[in-house]
C-alpha positions as CSV (number, residue, x, y, z in Angstrom):
1,M,122.6,79.6,-31.2
2,A,125.0,76.5,-31.5
3,D,127.0,76.0,-34.7
4,D,125.4,73.6,-37.0
5,T,128.7,72.0,-37.9
6,Q,129.6,71.3,-34.1
7,E,129.2,67.8,-33.0
8,K,126.8,67.2,-30.3
9,Q,128.3,65.8,-27.3
10,F,126.6,64.9,-23.8
11,I,129.3,63.6,-21.3
12,I,128.6,62.7,-17.5
13,Q,131.6,64.3,-15.8
14,K,130.5,63.5,-12.2
15,I,127.8,62.5,-10.2
16,F,127.9,63.5,-6.5
17,I,126.0,64.0,-3.3
18,K,126.0,67.7,-2.8
19,D,124.1,68.1,0.4
20,V,122.3,65.5,2.8
21,S,120.4,65.7,6.0
22,F,118.5,63.1,7.9
23,E,116.7,64.0,11.1
24,T,114.4,61.9,13.5
25,P,113.2,64.7,15.9
26,N,110.7,62.3,17.6
27,S,113.0,59.2,18.1
28,P,113.2,57.0,20.0
29,L,109.3,57.4,20.7
30,V,108.2,56.9,17.2
31,F,109.9,53.3,17.2
32,T,107.2,52.4,19.7
33,Q,104.1,53.5,17.7
34,Q,102.4,51.2,14.9
35,W,103.9,52.0,11.5
36,E,101.2,53.8,9.5
37,P,103.1,56.6,8.1
38,K,101.9,59.5,6.0
39,V,104.7,60.4,3.2
40,E,105.3,63.8,1.8
41,F,107.6,64.1,-1.2
42,N,109.0,67.1,-2.9
43,L,111.3,67.5,-5.9
44,A,113.2,70.6,-7.0
45,S,116.0,71.0,-9.6
46,N,118.4,73.8,-10.3
47,A,121.3,74.1,-12.8
48,Q,124.1,76.7,-13.4
49,S,126.5,76.9,-16.3
50,L,130.1,76.5,-14.9
51,E,132.0,77.4,-18.1
52,N,131.7,77.0,-21.6
53,G,129.6,73.8,-22.1
54,L,129.8,72.6,-18.7
55,Y,126.8,72.4,-16.4
56,E,126.1,71.6,-12.8
57,V,122.6,70.2,-12.2
58,G,121.1,69.5,-8.8
59,L,118.0,67.4,-8.0
60,T,116.7,68.1,-4.4
61,V,114.7,65.2,-2.9
62,T,112.7,66.0,0.3
63,V,110.7,63.2,2.1
64,T,108.8,64.0,5.3
65,V,107.3,60.9,6.9
66,K,104.8,61.4,9.9
67,L,103.0,59.3,12.3
68,E,99.7,60.9,13.1
69,E,101.1,64.5,13.4
70,K,104.5,63.7,14.7
71,T,107.4,63.7,12.4
72,A,109.2,60.3,12.3
73,Y,111.9,61.5,10.0
74,L,112.8,64.1,7.5
75,A,115.4,63.1,4.7
76,E,116.8,65.8,2.3
77,L,119.4,65.1,-0.3
78,T,120.8,67.2,-3.1
79,Q,122.0,64.8,-5.9
80,A,124.2,66.6,-8.2
81,G,125.9,66.1,-11.5
82,V,128.4,67.9,-13.8
83,F,127.6,67.4,-17.4
84,T,129.3,68.5,-20.5
85,I,126.7,69.6,-23.1
86,T,127.9,70.9,-26.3
87,G,126.6,71.4,-29.7
88,F,123.1,71.6,-29.1
89,S,120.7,74.4,-30.0
90,E,119.2,76.5,-27.3
91,G,115.8,74.8,-27.8
92,E,117.6,71.4,-27.4
93,L,119.8,72.5,-24.4
94,S,116.8,73.5,-22.1
95,P,115.2,70.0,-22.1
96,M,118.4,68.4,-21.5
97,I,119.0,70.3,-18.5
98,G,115.6,70.5,-17.1
99,S,114.4,66.8,-18.1
100,Y,117.4,64.6,-19.3
101,C,120.1,65.4,-16.5
102,P,117.4,65.0,-13.5
103,T,116.3,61.7,-15.1
104,I,119.9,60.5,-14.8
105,L,120.4,61.9,-11.3
106,F,117.2,60.4,-9.8
107,P,118.0,56.7,-9.4
108,Y,121.1,57.9,-7.3
109,A,119.3,60.1,-5.3
110,R,116.4,57.4,-4.8
111,E,119.3,54.8,-3.6
112,A,120.7,57.3,-1.2
113,V,117.5,58.4,0.4
114,S,116.8,54.5,0.8
115,D,120.0,54.0,2.6
116,L,119.5,56.9,4.8
117,V,116.0,55.8,6.0
118,I,117.2,52.2,6.7
119,K,120.2,53.3,8.5
120,G,118.0,55.6,10.6
121,G,116.2,52.5,11.8
122,F,113.2,52.5,9.7
123,P,111.5,50.4,7.3
124,P,112.7,50.6,3.5
125,L,111.4,53.5,1.5
126,L,111.4,53.2,-2.2
127,L,110.6,56.4,-4.1
128,A,108.4,55.8,-7.1
129,P,109.8,56.7,-10.4
130,V,109.3,60.2,-11.8
131,N,108.3,61.2,-15.2
132,F,110.9,64.3,-15.6
133,E,109.9,64.9,-19.2
134,A,106.1,65.4,-18.2
135,L,107.2,67.6,-15.2
136,Y,109.4,69.9,-17.6
137,M,106.6,70.3,-19.9
138,Q,104.1,71.1,-17.0
139,H,106.6,73.6,-15.9
140,L,107.0,75.1,-19.5
141,Q,103.1,75.1,-19.9
142,Q,103.0,77.2,-16.4
143,Q,105.4,79.7,-17.7
144,N,103.6,80.1,-20.9
145,N,100.3,80.5,-19.2
146,Q,101.9,83.3,-17.2
147,G,103.2,84.8,-20.6
148,N,106.9,84.3,-19.6
149,V,108.0,81.7,-22.4
150,T,106.8,81.0,-26.0
151,L,106.4,77.3,-26.7
152,N,107.5,76.3,-30.2
């Protein structure tokens, strides 16, 4: 539990691409087909405490685009950040790491994926905004339903 007299601090120390992959397994043939893609989009996040008050949060974005049953491209990127988060209670810390930090990272990941797709020779891909607060609350509710966590 945080000391109530400690000042709350949230500082972005660093934002960086931790891992990136772009594959076009069926090129150049996919460039000769009519562009009617099916897009699959997945998100995952993780966090680790580095030292007292310092956390690394990673947001992994995976986009698979198919033409019929053939993969046109697969883009996977882990956008990460190092954040100083001090003076918050445990109840405040968890949503900051699970919702607030991914919200900060997503625009960077979105831009990097878009750049990869364009440089891969494909039409621009603009990922829709994501409500990480709603996803975090859904995650908590699923844990609560499984009996793993008590919601306040």
